TORPA-4810 file (N, C-alpha, C, O; in nm, 3 decimals):
<nodes>
NODE_1_22.223_1.569_4.033_22.177_1.653_3.924_22.099_1.570_3.820_21.997_1.615_3.769_M
NODE_2_22.150_1.450_3.791_22.085_1.363_3.695_21.946_1.323_3.746_21.851_1.316_3.668_V
NODE_3_21.936_1.298_3.874_21.807_1.260_3.933_21.706_1.374_3.922_21.587_1.351_3.900_M
NODE_4_21.753_1.496_3.937_21.665_1.611_3.930_21.614_1.629_3.787_21.496_1.658_3.767_M
NODE_5_21.699_1.612_3.689_21.659_1.622_3.549_21.558_1.512_3.517_21.459_1.536_3.448_V
NODE_6_21.584_1.391_3.565_21.491_1.280_3.542_21.355_1.308_3.606_21.251_1.277_3.549_M
NODE_7_21.358_1.367_3.723_21.233_1.401_3.793_21.153_1.502_3.712_21.033_1.485_3.693_C
NODE_8_21.219_1.608_3.664_21.151_1.708_3.582_21.099_1.647_3.453_20.989_1.681_3.408_F
NODE_9_21.176_1.558_3.393_21.132_1.492_3.270_21.007_1.407_3.295_20.915_1.408_3.213_A
NODE_10_21.003_1.335_3.407_20.886_1.253_3.439_20.762_1.340_3.464_20.652_1.306_3.421_M
NODE_11_20.781_1.452_3.533_20.668_1.543_3.558_20.615_1.597_3.425_20.494_1.604_3.405_V
NODE_12_20.704_1.635_3.334_20.663_1.686_3.204_20.588_1.580_3.124_20.488_1.610_3.060_A
NODE_13_20.636_1.458_3.128_20.570_1.348_3.056_20.432_1.322_3.116_20.335_1.305_3.042_I
NODE_14_20.422_1.320_3.248_20.294_1.296_3.314_20.195_1.408_3.282_20.077_1.382_3.259_M
NODE_15_20.242_1.533_3.281_20.155_1.645_3.247_20.107_1.631_3.104_19.988_1.651_3.077_W
NODE_16_20.197_1.598_3.012_20.160_1.583_2.871_20.056_1.474_2.850_19.960_1.493_2.776_G
NODE_17_20.074_1.360_2.915_19.978_1.250_2.902_19.843_1.292_2.963_19.738_1.265_2.905_V
NODE_18_19.847_1.359_3.077_19.723_1.406_3.140_19.649_1.504_3.052_19.526_1.497_3.041_G
NODE_19_19.721_1.596_2.990_19.656_1.693_2.900_19.598_1.623_2.778_19.487_1.655_2.735_Y
NODE_20_19.672_1.527_2.722_19.625_1.455_2.604_19.492_1.386_2.629_19.402_1.391_2.545_F
NODE_21_19.478_1.322_2.746_19.355_1.248_2.777_19.247_1.335_2.840_19.128_1.312_2.815_F
NODE_22_19.285_1.433_2.921_19.187_1.509_2.999_19.166_1.652_2.954_19.065_1.712_2.991_N
NODE_23_19.256_1.710_2.876_19.246_1.850_2.838_19.293_1.940_2.950_19.343_1.893_3.052_G
NODE_24_19.277_2.069_2.930_19.322_2.169_3.028_19.202_2.222_3.106_19.089_2.223_3.056_A
NODE_25_19.228_2.265_3.229_19.123_2.324_3.312_19.101_2.469_3.273_19.189_2.534_3.216_E
NODE_26_18.983_2.519_3.303_18.954_2.661_3.283_19.042_2.741_3.379_19.049_2.710_3.498_I
NODE_27_19.107_2.841_3.327_19.186_2.929_3.412_19.102_3.048_3.456_18.994_3.072_3.401_G
NODE_28_19.150_3.122_3.551_19.085_3.244_3.596_18.944_3.218_3.647_18.852_3.296_3.622_D
NODE_29_18.927_3.106_3.720_18.796_3.074_3.778_18.768_3.169_3.895_18.861_3.208_3.966_K
NODE_30_18.643_3.205_3.915_18.611_3.290_4.031_18.625_3.212_4.162_18.608_3.090_4.165_P
NODE_31_18.656_3.283_4.266_18.664_3.223_4.399_18.521_3.203_4.449_18.438_3.293_4.439_V
NODE_32_18.494_3.085_4.504_18.359_3.049_4.545_18.299_3.151_4.643_18.181_3.183_4.632_K
NODE_33_18.377_3.200_4.736_18.323_3.293_4.837_18.289_3.430_4.779_18.220_3.508_4.844_K
NODE_34_18.337_3.460_4.657_18.306_3.587_4.592_18.182_3.581_4.503_18.143_3.681_4.444_D
NODE_35_18.120_3.463_4.493_17.999_3.446_4.411_17.876_3.474_4.497_17.859_3.414_4.604_I
NODE_36_17.791_3.564_4.450_17.669_3.600_4.522_17.553_3.509_4.481_17.478_3.461_4.566_V
NODE_37_17.541_3.486_4.350_17.437_3.399_4.299_17.480_3.344_4.164_17.573_3.394_4.100_S
NODE_38_17.409_3.238_4.122_17.437_3.174_3.994_17.305_3.157_3.920_17.206_3.113_3.979_V
NODE_39_17.305_3.191_3.792_17.187_3.173_3.707_17.223_3.069_3.600_17.326_3.080_3.534_E
NODE_40_17.136_2.970_3.585_17.161_2.862_3.488_17.038_2.845_3.400_16.925_2.841_3.449_I
NODE_41_17.062_2.836_3.270_16.954_2.812_3.176_17.002_2.710_3.073_17.116_2.712_3.029_V
NODE_42_16.910_2.619_3.037_16.937_2.520_2.932_16.826_2.535_2.829_16.711_2.501_2.855_N
NODE_43_16.862_2.586_2.711_16.759_2.611_2.609_16.702_2.482_2.551_16.600_2.487_2.482_T
NODE_44_16.766_2.368_2.576_16.707_2.241_2.532_16.588_2.204_2.619_16.502_2.126_2.577_K
NODE_45_16.582_2.260_2.740_16.470_2.235_2.831_16.365_2.345_2.815_16.245_2.316_2.813_V
NODE_46_16.409_2.469_2.805_16.319_2.583_2.795_16.396_2.710_2.826_16.519_2.710_2.833_G
NODE_47_16.322_2.818_2.844_16.385_2.948_2.870_16.388_2.983_3.018_16.428_3.094_3.054_D
NODE_48_16.346_2.891_3.105_16.343_2.919_3.248_16.485_2.931_3.303_16.569_2.843_3.283_E
NODE_49_16.510_3.042_3.372_16.640_3.065_3.435_16.631_3.018_3.580_16.546_3.065_3.656_V
NODE_50_16.718_2.926_3.616_16.721_2.877_3.754_16.826_2.958_3.829_16.941_2.971_3.784_K
NODE_51_16.786_3.013_3.943_16.875_3.099_4.022_16.910_3.028_4.152_16.822_2.977_4.223_V
NODE_52_17.038_3.024_4.181_17.088_2.964_4.305_17.164_3.072_4.382_17.265_3.123_4.335_Y
NODE_53_17.112_3.105_4.501_17.181_3.204_4.583_17.213_3.152_4.723_17.260_3.226_4.808_D
NODE_54_17.186_3.023_4.745_17.221_2.962_4.872_17.360_2.898_4.860_17.410_2.875_4.750_D
NODE_55_17.421_2.870_4.973_17.558_2.818_4.975_17.572_2.685_4.899_17.668_2.666_4.825_E
NODE_56_17.476_2.594_4.918_17.484_2.465_4.849_17.470_2.478_4.699_17.543_2.414_4.623_D
NODE_57_17.377_2.562_4.654_17.358_2.582_4.511_17.480_2.646_4.445_17.520_2.607_4.336_G
NODE_58_17.538_2.744_4.514_17.658_2.809_4.461_17.774_2.710_4.456_17.851_2.709_4.361_I
NODE_59_17.785_2.627_4.558_17.893_2.527_4.561_17.878_2.429_4.445_17.976_2.397_4.378_K
NODE_60_17.756_2.380_4.422_17.732_2.289_4.310_17.763_2.355_4.176_17.826_2.295_4.090_L
NODE_61_17.718_2.480_4.160_17.742_2.550_4.034_17.890_2.579_4.014_17.938_2.582_3.901_A
NODE_62_17.962_2.600_4.121_18.107_2.625_4.110_18.180_2.499_4.065_18.282_2.508_3.996_H
NODE_63_18.130_2.382_4.103_18.196_2.258_4.062_18.185_2.235_3.911_18.264_2.159_3.855_T
NODE_64_18.088_2.300_3.845_18.079_2.289_3.700_18.210_2.335_3.638_18.258_2.276_3.541_I
NODE_65_18.268_2.441_3.693_18.394_2.493_3.639_18.506_2.390_3.650_18.595_2.385_3.565_L
NODE_66_18.502_2.308_3.756_18.605_2.205_3.772_18.586_2.090_3.673_18.682_2.021_3.640_D
NODE_67_18.464_2.070_3.625_18.437_1.964_3.527_18.483_2.001_3.387_18.518_1.913_3.308_L
NODE_68_18.484_2.130_3.356_18.514_2.175_3.221_18.660_2.151_3.184_18.751_2.187_3.258_M
NODE_69_18.679_2.091_3.070_18.813_2.068_3.015_18.810_2.108_2.868_18.710_2.086_2.798_R
NODE_70_18.918_2.167_2.822_18.923_2.209_2.682_19.061_2.181_2.624_19.156_2.153_2.697_Y
NODE_71_19.070_2.188_2.492_19.196_2.171_2.421_19.243_2.308_2.374_19.163_2.392_2.333_R
NODE_72_19.374_2.330_2.380_19.433_2.453_2.329_19.425_2.454_2.177_19.412_2.349_2.114_Y
NODE_73_19.433_2.570_2.121_19.439_2.581_1.976_19.310_2.632_1.917_19.211_2.657_1.986_G
NODE_74_19.313_2.645_1.786_19.199_2.694_1.710_19.091_2.586_1.700_19.120_2.467_1.696_E
NODE_75_18.967_2.630_1.695_18.856_2.538_1.671_18.861_2.493_1.525_18.884_2.574_1.436_L
NODE_76_18.839_2.364_1.502_18.843_2.312_1.367_18.716_2.343_1.288_18.719_2.350_1.165_E
NODE_77_18.606_2.362_1.358_18.479_2.394_1.293_18.427_2.526_1.350_18.481_2.579_1.448_T
NODE_78_18.324_2.578_1.288_18.263_2.701_1.340_18.202_2.672_1.476_18.142_2.566_1.495_A
NODE_79_18.216_2.764_1.571_18.160_2.740_1.705_18.008_2.723_1.700_17.938_2.796_1.630_P
NODE_80_17.960_2.626_1.776_17.816_2.599_1.784_17.751_2.700_1.878_17.815_2.755_1.967_A
NODE_81_17.623_2.721_1.856_17.547_2.807_1.946_17.540_2.740_2.084_17.515_2.620_2.093_E
NODE_82_17.561_2.817_2.190_17.551_2.757_2.323_17.408_2.724_2.360_17.315_2.796_2.323_P
NODE_83_17.389_2.616_2.434_17.256_2.581_2.482_17.248_2.581_2.634_17.139_2.587_2.690_Y
NODE_84_17.363_2.575_2.702_17.366_2.591_2.848_17.444_2.719_2.878_17.555_2.738_2.828_I
NODE_85_17.386_2.804_2.961_17.454_2.926_3.004_17.453_2.930_3.156_17.347_2.919_3.219_T
NODE_86_17.571_2.947_3.214_17.585_2.959_3.359_17.647_3.095_3.386_17.759_3.123_3.342_V
NODE_87_17.574_3.181_3.457_17.622_3.315_3.488_17.653_3.324_3.636_17.565_3.303_3.720_T
NODE_88_17.777_3.354_3.668_17.821_3.370_3.806_17.819_3.519_3.838_17.897_3.595_3.783_Y
NODE_89_17.729_3.560_3.929_17.719_3.700_3.971_17.811_3.720_4.090_17.798_3.654_4.193_N
NODE_90_17.906_3.813_4.074_18.010_3.832_4.174_17.975_3.945_4.272_17.891_4.030_4.243_M
NODE_91_18.041_3.944_4.388_18.018_4.046_4.490_18.046_4.186_4.438_17.980_4.282_4.477_K
NODE_92_18.145_4.199_4.349_18.182_4.332_4.299_18.090_4.381_4.187_18.115_4.486_4.128_D
NODE_93_17.982_4.306_4.158_17.885_4.347_4.058_17.914_4.296_3.917_17.834_4.319_3.827_G
NODE_94_18.025_4.229_3.897_18.057_4.177_3.764_17.995_4.039_3.745_17.947_3.977_3.840_T
NODE_95_17.998_3.993_3.622_17.947_3.860_3.588_18.057_3.781_3.520_18.137_3.837_3.444_E
NODE_96_18.062_3.654_3.548_18.150_3.560_3.477_18.057_3.461_3.409_17.970_3.404_3.475_R
NODE_97_18.073_3.439_3.279_17.977_3.360_3.202_18.045_3.238_3.140_18.146_3.249_3.071_V
NODE_98_17.987_3.122_3.167_18.027_2.995_3.106_17.912_2.951_3.017_17.797_2.947_3.061_L
NODE_99_17.944_2.918_2.891_17.843_2.867_2.800_17.894_2.739_2.738_18.013_2.722_2.715_Q
NODE_100_17.799_2.648_2.710_17.833_2.519_2.652_17.749_2.500_2.527_17.627_2.513_2.530_I
NODE_101_17.816_2.468_2.416_17.751_2.436_2.290_17.796_2.297_2.248_17.869_2.232_2.322_G
NODE_102_17.754_2.252_2.134_17.793_2.120_2.085_17.944_2.118_2.060_17.991_2.170_1.960_E
NODE_103_18.019_2.056_2.152_18.163_2.043_2.136_18.244_2.168_2.165_18.365_2.170_2.143_G
NODE_104_18.179_2.273_2.215_18.247_2.400_2.239_18.210_2.452_2.377_18.095_2.440_2.420_V
NODE_105_18.307_2.511_2.446_18.277_2.584_2.568_18.324_2.726_2.549_18.427_2.753_2.487_L
NODE_106_18.247_2.817_2.604_18.280_2.958_2.600_18.303_3.002_2.744_18.217_2.983_2.829_Y
NODE_107_18.418_3.059_2.771_18.446_3.112_2.904_18.474_3.260_2.886_18.574_3.299_2.826_W
NODE_108_18.385_3.341_2.938_18.393_3.486_2.923_18.408_3.528_2.777_18.486_3.617_2.745_N
NODE_109_18.332_3.462_2.689_18.329_3.498_2.549_18.430_3.431_2.459_18.421_3.444_2.337_G
NODE_110_18.527_3.361_2.515_18.630_3.295_2.434_18.592_3.149_2.410_18.567_3.075_2.505_E
NODE_111_18.588_3.109_2.283_18.548_2.973_2.246_18.667_2.878_2.250_18.775_2.910_2.202_A
NODE_112_18.644_2.759_2.309_18.745_2.655_2.317_18.681_2.521_2.282_18.560_2.503_2.301_K
NODE_113_18.760_2.427_2.231_18.709_2.293_2.202_18.688_2.218_2.333_18.780_2.200_2.412_E
NODE_114_18.566_2.174_2.354_18.528_2.104_2.477_18.572_1.958_2.471_18.557_1.892_2.369_L
NODE_115_18.626_1.909_2.581_18.670_1.770_2.592_18.569_1.695_2.677_18.525_1.746_2.780_V
NODE_116_18.531_1.575_2.636_18.440_1.486_2.709_18.306_1.550_2.742_18.263_1.552_2.857_R
NODE_117_18.240_1.601_2.640_18.113_1.670_2.658_18.006_1.578_2.718_17.932_1.620_2.807_E
NODE_118_17.997_1.455_2.670_17.894_1.363_2.719_17.908_1.337_2.868_17.809_1.340_2.941_E
NODE_119_18.031_1.312_2.915_18.053_1.287_3.057_18.015_1.409_3.139_17.952_1.397_3.245_M
NODE_120_18.052_1.527_3.092_18.023_1.649_3.163_17.872_1.670_3.173_17.822_1.708_3.279_M
NODE_121_17.800_1.646_3.064_17.654_1.662_3.067_17.587_1.558_3.156_17.486_1.588_3.220_L
NODE_122_17.642_1.437_3.161_17.586_1.334_3.249_17.601_1.372_3.395_17.527_1.321_3.480_E
NODE_123_17.693_1.460_3.427_17.709_1.506_3.565_17.626_1.631_3.594_17.577_1.648_3.705_M
NODE_124_17.610_1.718_3.495_17.538_1.844_3.516_17.387_1.826_3.510_17.315_1.876_3.596_I
NODE_125_17.338_1.755_3.409_17.194_1.746_3.387_17.115_1.688_3.505_17.013_1.747_3.541_N
NODE_126_17.157_1.578_3.568_17.077_1.527_3.679_17.067_1.624_3.797_16.969_1.622_3.871_P
NODE_127_17.167_1.708_3.815_17.167_1.800_3.927_17.085_1.925_3.898_17.000_1.964_3.979_V
NODE_128_17.108_1.987_3.783_17.045_2.114_3.752_16.923_2.104_3.660_16.836_2.191_3.662_F
NODE_129_16.917_1.998_3.580_16.805_1.981_3.486_16.751_1.839_3.495_16.760_1.763_3.398_F
NODE_130_16.694_1.800_3.609_16.646_1.663_3.626_16.534_1.628_3.528_16.508_1.510_3.503_P
NODE_131_16.466_1.730_3.473_16.359_1.703_3.377_16.413_1.643_3.247_16.336_1.587_3.169_E
NODE_132_16.545_1.654_3.223_16.606_1.594_3.104_16.639_1.446_3.123_16.654_1.372_3.026_L
NODE_133_16.650_1.404_3.248_16.690_1.267_3.278_16.568_1.177_3.270_16.470_1.196_3.342_V
NODE_134_16.576_1.079_3.182_16.465_0.986_3.163_16.487_0.866_3.255_16.593_0.803_3.249_V
NODE_135_16.389_0.833_3.340_16.407_0.717_3.428_16.413_0.587_3.347_16.344_0.573_3.246_P
NODE_136_16.494_0.495_3.393_16.505_0.366_3.326_16.382_0.281_3.354_16.328_0.283_3.465_E
NODE_137_16.339_0.208_3.255_16.224_0.119_3.271_16.266_-0.001_3.355_16.371_-0.061_3.330_E
NODE_138_16.185_-0.037_3.452_16.210_-0.157_3.533_16.096_-0.254_3.511_15.981_-0.216_3.495_T
NODE_139_16.131_-0.378_3.511_16.028_-0.481_3.488_16.004_-0.561_3.613_15.921_-0.652_3.613_E
</nodes>
């Protein structure tokens, strides 16, 4: 019995440390096979909406949801305007919308404090917005 309590205590501690450093994952993510197409726009680049309806594009866009991490609780500042919008068009005709603003993520309209925004953008921009990535100068 003591070993079982210790095991549960260790799991709780590990979860707490993981949340402290990594934040929480988005819940209620759509199932990849139920996504028909994905529309992505970055207003820092322009108003062009990029549409992905092939299997590889949908798979890449679905991984964005796995990158998103947020903190529970109230936002300390007013939510920033989103500049990246990812719309997941579902087989049943509904839409699931992810938006990213400065330090804030919106999942289906609910604002949350975004964790590790720079790292997340370093992974998204080269794939979906290569025009934002500046090549390094070589001598």
